[in-house]
N, C-alpha and C positions, 0 to 999 in steps of 0.2 A: 335795493340791486333782486332785479328782479329773478334771473335765476343763471347759476351757470354747468351749462352740458362741457360733454366728449363729445368732437367727432372724430369717424373715421374717413375712413376713403367710399369705404361704402356708402349707398343712397340714402340707406335708414338711419344710420348713423354708430351713438354707438347696442343699440339691442343687438343689432346685424354682430358688432363688435367681441360682442358679450359671450355670442355663441359662435366664431369660428374660434373664440381662445374656448370653450372648452370641448372643441372637438381636437380637438389639433394646439394640447396646451404647450407643447416642446419649438409652436410658433404663432407665438401671438400674431398678431394685428396690427400693425401700425397705425398710432390712433393718435391723433396731434386738440392737445388742452384749444377749446375755443369762452374766450368769454365773451354773455351776450350781456346786456344789460340794458333795462325799457328805457327809453327818450322822449324827455317829458314833451318835449318841442314837438317831434313827429310823432310821438304817440304811436310807439310799435318798440321791437324788438332790438339790438342792433348788434354787431361783435364792435366788442370794443378796445379802437387801437387809439393810443395814445397821440396826446398835438406833438408832442418833443421825444423824437426815439430813446428810450432807456426812463424814462421820468416821467411819473404820475405826483399833480397835486389835489388833492385829495381835504374838502372842507365840511367836518357835518358836527351838531350841534351837539351842543357838550349841555352837560342839565342850567336850572335855574335851581339857585341854592336857597331855599326856603325851606328843605323838609329834604328828608329821605329820596331815591328814589326808588318806586320797588319794581320787580319784576319783570312786572308789562317797557316801567322805561329801558331794562338795561337787553327787551330782547333788539331796542336798535340799535344801543351803543355793541352791543355782541354781533349785530351785524355790518354796520360800518368794520367791525375790527376785520370780520373775517373777509371783508373784501381786498381788503388793505396788508394783512398777511399770502393772501392768493396773486396779487401781487408785486410783492415781493419772492415770493415761491417761484411766478415769473422771468424774476433778474430784474424788477422796476425799481427805481432810485423813486421813493416814497416820501412827501414832503406830504404829509398830516398835524392838518387845525386843527383842531378841537374844541370851542368857545368854552368859559364861561359868563350867567346870566348871571350874574348879581345885582341888577338894577333894572328901572326899567320897565317888567313883564305886571301887569297890576291883575287883577283880583276877575273886572269885568273885560275877561280875555276871548269873546267867543263873535263879536264880532270887530268890523274891519279894527273899528276908530280905540281903541282901548280902554277901558275907566277903570274905576275906586281907584282901589290901595294895591299901594306896593304894596308885594308877596313875598318880599327881604323884611320890609317894614313891622307887615302884618304879625308877622311872627318874631319878633325884638319886640315888639309892643305884647305879647303875650306873655313875654318874661319877661318883662320890667313893670315895677304899677309907675305913674307917674307919665313925664315928657323922656323921649326915647333921644340919644345921641345919633351923631352918625357911624361910632368908633360902636355903639349898641350895634346897631343894625349892622356893622361891615363884622362883626364877632358873631351875627347870627351867617353870616355867609361865608367865613369861615370856617365855620363847625361844619355846616352842612358837604360844604368844599371839599376836606380832607377826611370827611365817613363815604364819601362820590369817592373817593384817592382809593380810600383802604380798599372799597367797594373790591373796584375796577383791576386792583391787584390782583385779590383774592379769584377773582375771573383768570386770572392770567392775561387779562388783555394787554398791549403793545404801549408804549408808551409815545403819545402825538411829539409829533418837532417845536409845535405851538400851541397855545395854548392860553391863550388869550383872556382877562380878564376884560367885564367892560365898564368895570369903574374905571381900568388902566387905558383905556385906549381912549376917552372922551374927543379927546384933540383933534387922533380920525372923524371921531361920527365927525364933527363940529365941521373941519373944511370939506365933510362928503356934504352935509346936509347944505355951503353956503354954495359950493360950487352947483351945489340940481338950484338951488335958490337964481340963483348968478341966468344960469341957462335959459330961466322956464320952464320949470320941472316943478321949483313949490313954489308955496305963496306966504308970509307971516300972519299972525290973524291978533286979536287980544289972548288967545290961549297957548299960541305953539304958533311951527310952524308944520305945514304940512303941504305932502305930496299932491299934484293937482293927477287927478287917476286920465281926466279926457288929452291933456296934452303929453301923452306918448303913445303913440296909436295904438305899438302892439301887448299893451294894458293886457290881462289876460291872459296872456295867448299860452303860458306855462301850463295856470291850475286849473286855463275853460271858465274864467270868472272875466269872461269879457261885458262891457261893459252895455250889449244886446241885450247879454244870457245874465244879467245883476238889474237892469230892468223887467226883460219879462220873468223875470219873479219877484217884486217889489209889483204885477200889478196888480191894484185890488187891492195892495198894500197901503194902510198906513203910515209911512216912512220918516221920522222927526229927522229934517236935518237942522242939522248945524248952525243959529248963527251965523260964525263963523266960517261955515264953506258953504263951497263954491260948490258938491256934491258931495251924493252921502256915501256912498268909497271912499273920498278920497280923506291918508292916514296918515300919522302927527309923527313928524319925525322929530322932533321937541316940544318938552313941552311946558308949557314958561310955569312959577313959583307963582300962580295967584289962580284965584275961584277952589275951584274941587282939591287943586293942588296946591294949595297955598303953607302948607305943613309939613307938607316933602321934604321929607329930610338928606336925604343922598340927592346934594343940587350941589351943582356948576356957570361960573361964570358963561354967555356966549356972546356973538353980537345983537342976540336977540332977547335979552334978556338972561338975571338966574333962572336955573331948570335943567329938566334929564329929556334925559335919550331915550325919542321913543322906540320900545319893543318891536319895531318889522327893521331898525336901522340897525341896530347890536349885530348882527348874522352880517350885516355887507361889508 
């Protein structure tokens, strides 16, 4: 959320409104509340208007449950909570979904196609010598999920209407990936299924990471292109249980073989 402002009929908004209120407290100026949000598509602040009168749907990212969140994490969660509360006070019926990432968030997450070890599985291995099981991994996820919910309650955050876990929405993700493959926006390789950034003409329109900008940043820089990928910016929607992921514990069947979802598809 970029900001929330109060707007009066006077051109200078809240400043004039407050001075007028101090000058004549018996007759305060008429003030209308307005919510402005930064629109990532237009790159500008715009007055919020709901698509459906009286109703607002909100999705916000929840925690990756491999450890207890810190105060910096909660600043984001609190801002989302504040936004939902403001909308409710203004009379909107808010449908809020906040996910739980309990699979697929890999340790090397600073690149487009993340790699490395699953963060939840890595935490499970710290707590057990020898081979870990699916139950061991899920026990870690549930432990830190419970701690997160305790912290939310302590911070007096409102309860979202939906709190989907990644591990419990695998079928929906597989169906979505299948649609992308069928429509030519994704392709299968030896190690997974990748989203093709070149097939989506508006890729990067929200983030600014268009293919043109990405290519400029890579000029003069040696970029290792995976033998499986068509473009260096293509990212995994589904990781197969092969190669470096052969020992991944949390895996499910799919049309492309046993594996697990990529981090980027989970919030969809």
